[in-house]
N, C-alpha and C positions, 0 to 999 in steps of 0.2 A: 504494500500500500504506500503510495507516494504521498508524503505530507508536505504541507506548505506552511509558511510563517507570515505573520503580520505583526508589525510593531507600530505602536502609536504612543505619543507622549505629549503632555501638556503641563505647563507651569501655571499653577493656580495660586493666587495671592491669599491663601487661607492656611491655617495650621493643619498639620497632618491629621490630628484627631478629628477635626471638623469634617474634613473630606472623607475619612474612613467611616465616620458616623453616617454620612449621606449614603455611601455605598452599602452600608449594613442594612438598609431598608430595601427589601426586594422590590417594592412598588416604585422606587425611584428609577428602576431600569426603564419603566414605561416613559418617564420624563426625558430620558437621554437617548431613546431609541427613535429613529425616524418614523414619522406618522405613516409612511407608505408601507411599513411592515405590520401595522395594526397589532402591535404586541400587547398582550394582556397577561398579567400575572394571575394565574388561576388559584394556586395554593402553594403553601410551604409546609413541610412536615414538622417544623418547630416554630414557636412564636418569634424567636429571634435567631438570626443566622449564627451558625457555628459549624465546626467540622462535622460532616455527616448530614447536614440539612439538605433536603431535596426540594427543588422548586419546579413547579409545573407552569408552563406558558402556553398560550395560543398565539399564533402569528400567521401572517400571509407572506409567502415568498413568491414574488412574481405573480401575485394574485391567487396562489394555491394555498388553501388553509392547511396548517400544520400544527402539530403539538411538539413540545420540546420539554424534556425533563433534564435538569442539571443537578449535580451533587457538588456540594462544597467539600473538596477533598483536603484542603489546607486552609486553616483559619489562624492568622497570626496578627491580631490587632496591635497597633494601628498601621502595620507596615505592609501586609500582604495577605491575599487570599487567592484561592484557585477554584474555579468552577470547571467541571468536566461534564460533557454530555453523557447522560445515561441512555436516553432515547431521543431521537430527533432527526433532522435533515442531513446531518453529516456522518461520514464513516467514523471520523474522529474529531473531537473538539476539546481542547484543553486551553483554558484562558487564565493566564496569570495576571492578576491586578496587583501592582506594587505602588507604594507611596513612599517617596523619599523626602524627608524634611529638608528644607533649604531656608534657614532662618525662619521667618514667619510665613513663608510660602511652602508649597508642596509640588514636587514633580510627580505627576500621576502617569503611570505607564501601563500599557496593555500589551501583553505578548501572547499571541494566539498561535497555537499549532493546530492545524486542521487538515483533514482529508475529505474530499468531496466524492460523491458517487458519480459514476459515469467516466467517460474518457476525457481527453484533453479539451474538447470543445466546452464541456461543462465547466471545467476548471478555468477556462478563459473567461467565462461569464461570472464565476464565483468571486475570483480575486478582485476585479474592479467593483463589484457590488459591496464586498466587505470594506474596501477602501472608502466607498461612499458612506457606509454606515458609521465607520469610525471617524470620518470627517464631520459628520453630523453630530456625533457624540462630543467631539472636542468643542464644536461651536456651542452646543447646548450647555456644556459644563462652564464654558467661558461666560455665557449669558447668566446662568444661575448664580455663579459665584461673584460676578461683577457687582450685582445688586445686593448681595447679602452682607 
């Protein structure tokens, strides 16, 4: 299985604890996900996120309704957590969220390792779409934390 990587980072003028707290709330994923994906958090297996928490989502990828379940495999507040797809649209999805304090600011990084179903044509569609999703995410986070 051929895997691909995506890296995204953003400097946010907020302390690491504040940013991690924002990411600790599963429903905030809806706020930083592009509207064209119609993402909805359906449920979580624990009231607050921790290692082992599983989260169920509904979304639409290219108009096709899908379900996605992820598990938090690593939980290290306030510096890092990892979500991995248990069931969903990818053959593999491992997303490392890391937060590096830099004075009163934080460098938020996303490192995703993924594998898509299908041949090279599908992968040619997936990589640009993921870049668009993470560009939207950076913009949304900039807007949210500029005003807070």
